N, C-alpha and C positions, 0 to 999 in steps of 0.2 A: 607565713608570717606577714610578708609584704602584702598579700592579698587581703588579709584581715585589717591591716592598717589602712590600705587604700579604700576598703569598704567603709571603714569608720570615717575617713576623710570625705568620701562621696556623700555619706549620710549627713555629715555636718554641713557640707556645702548645700545640700538640698534643704536643710533646715534654714540656713541663712537666706536662701532664695525665697522660701515660703514666708519668712519673717519680713523680708523686704517688700513682698507683695501683699502683706496684710491679709493673707488667705488662710482663714481659720482651719478649713478642711486640710489644706496642704501642710499647715503647721502640725496638725494632729498626726497626719500620716508620717511626716518626716520625723516627728518625735518618736513614734513607734519604731520606725526603721533605725533611728539612732540608738534607741535603747537596745535593740537586738545586736547592732554592731558593737556597742559598748560592752555588752556581755561577752561577746567573742573576744574582744580586745583584752578584757580583764582576765581571760583564761590563759593568756600567753605567759610563758615563763620569762620573767624580767631579766634573768641572767643570760638568756640566749638571744636577746634582741640584737639584731644586726645593726651595728653602729652607722651603717650607710643610710639607714632609715631615719636617723635623728632629724635631718632637715624637714622631712615630711611630717614627723611628729611635732616639730616646732611650729610648722604651718598650721597644723590641726589645732594646736594650743591657741594660736592667734585667732583662728576661726571660732573657737569656743568662747573666747573673750568677746569677740564681736557679737556673737549670739546673745551673750549675757547683757551687753549694752542695749541691744535691740529689744530684748524682752523687758528690760527695765523701762525703756522708752514707751513700749506698748502698754505696759501696766500703768504708767503715769498718765499717758494719753487717755486710756480707757477710764481711769479714775476721774480725770477732769471732765470727760464727756458725760459720765454718769452724774457727776455733781451738777453740771449745767442742765442736764435733762430733768433732774429732780428739783430744780429751782434753787439750788444752794447758792446764796450770795452773801458776801460780807459776813461770813460766819453764821448766817441764819438760813434755814431752809424755808422755802415758801410752803405754807400749809393752808388748810381750808378754814383755819380759825379766824375769828374777828380781829385778833391782834395783828395777824399778818396782813389783813386787808387795809389796816390803817397806815401802813408804811408807805 
């Protein structure tokens, strides 16, 4: 049980590092590893969880929240960059029409 929880914790830590590094390949791999670790974690019998592992599980919960915040930031950042790249300004996208050229 402890090994399963530690594996999940390590996978979550790897995802955080990948998110902090903005490394899409590492994020993808860490996500796959985390999915496997989560599947193993979900198979544990909740009634037999060792209560001495609760601090580790609390730490993992905080790491999961941190990952969520980072993912939201990256989503917003990517969305803003795409808007800038596409020429989106003041509610209007730059297009190749004559109306856009008169602005």
